[in-house]
C-alpha positions in Angstrom: 11.1 -8.8 -8.9 11.4 -7.2 -5.7 9.0 -5.3 -3.7 10.3 -3.8 -0.2 7.9 -2.1 1.9 8.7 0.5 4.5 7.0 3.0 6.8 4.5 1.0 8.8 4.8 1.4 13.0 2.1 2.2 15.8 -0.1 5.2 15.5 -2.8 6.5 17.7 -6.5 6.9 16.1 -6.7 9.8 14.0 -3.1 9.8 13.0 -1.1 9.3 9.7 1.3 7.0 8.5 3.1 6.9 4.8 4.0 3.7 3.8 6.6 3.4 0.7 7.3 0.4 -1.6 10.4 0.4 -3.4 10.3 -1.8 -6.4 13.0 -3.3 -8.6 13.6 -6.2 -11.1 10.8 -5.2 -13.4 10.1 -1.8 -15.6 8.1 -0.2 -13.1 6.6 2.4 -14.7 4.8 0.0 -17.1 2.9 -1.9 -14.4 -0.2 -1.2 -12.3 0.6 -1.0 -8.6 -1.6 -2.3 -5.7 -1.7 -2.0 -2.0 -3.5 -5.0 -0.1 -3.7 -5.4 3.9 -4.6 -8.4 5.8 -6.0 -8.0 9.5 -5.3 -10.9 12.2 -7.7 -13.9 11.1 -9.1 -12.2 7.9 -8.4 -12.7 4.5 -5.8 -10.4 2.6 -7.9 -7.4 0.9 -7.3 -4.8 -1.8 -6.8 -1.1 -0.3 -5.9 0.8 -3.9 -4.3 0.4 -6.9 -2.7 3.2 -9.5 -2.4 3.0 -12.9 1.3 3.0 -14.8 1.5 6.3 -15.1 -0.3 7.3 -11.8 -3.2 9.0 -13.8 -5.9 6.7 -12.2 -6.5 5.3 -8.6 -9.2 3.0 -7.1 -9.7 2.6 -3.3 -11.8 0.1 -1.3 -14.7 2.0 0.0 -13.5 1.7 3.8 -10.4 3.4 3.0 -12.0 6.3 0.5 -11.0 10.0 1.5 -8.6 8.9 4.3 -6.2 7.2 1.8 -4.0 8.3 -1.1 -1.8 6.0 -3.2 0.7 7.8 -5.1 3.8 6.7 -7.6 7.1 8.5 -8.2 8.3 6.5 -11.5 11.7 8.1 -11.6 12.6 6.4 -8.0 10.3 3.2 -8.7 8.6 3.7 -5.8 5.0 3.4 -4.5 3.3 5.2 -1.7 -0.1 5.1 0.5 -0.8 8.0 2.7 -2.9 7.2 5.2 -4.6 9.7 7.2 -7.5 9.5 10.2 -6.3 6.0 11.2 -8.5 4.0 12.7 -8.2 0.9 14.9 -9.7 -1.4 12.0 -6.9 -0.2 9.6 -4.6 -2.3 11.8 -3.1 -4.8 9.8 0.0 -5.8 7.8 -0.1 -3.5 4.2 1.8 -5.5 1.3 2.3 -3.8 -2.1 2.0 -5.8 -5.1 2.4 -6.1 -8.8 1.1 -8.6 -11.5 3.8 -9.4 -14.2 3.3 -12.8 -15.4 2.1 -13.8 -11.8 1.6 -12.3 -8.6 4.3 -10.8 -6.5 4.2 -9.5 -3.2 6.8 -7.5 -0.6 7.2 -9.0 2.9 4.6 -6.4 4.5 4.8 -3.7 7.1 2.8 -3.9 10.0 0.6 -0.8 10.8 -1.0 -1.0 14.2 -3.6 2.0 15.3 -4.1 1.9 19.2 -4.1 4.5 21.6 
């Protein structure tokens, strides 16, 4: 299993970013995918998840209405569209799949600052 995140960077408050996570090594379309984040000095927290067919999503209260998780099963990729970014969204963002154990990507840094 390999998960490779991309799309992070520095953005001003109120701005937007789109994260991508390219997956390989498993049958992507069969698995729920998740985005997590970890801010400095804090525990890793769940941000969003999407069902295997993309029909169902769940969001943390802190990002509801601002973030959107989607997936493209033809490209084995899950996305996180982040709008109206706030300073408190600053964190390393990870994608995750549970397949006989947890698998994580290397993470992508998102920094929201003016």
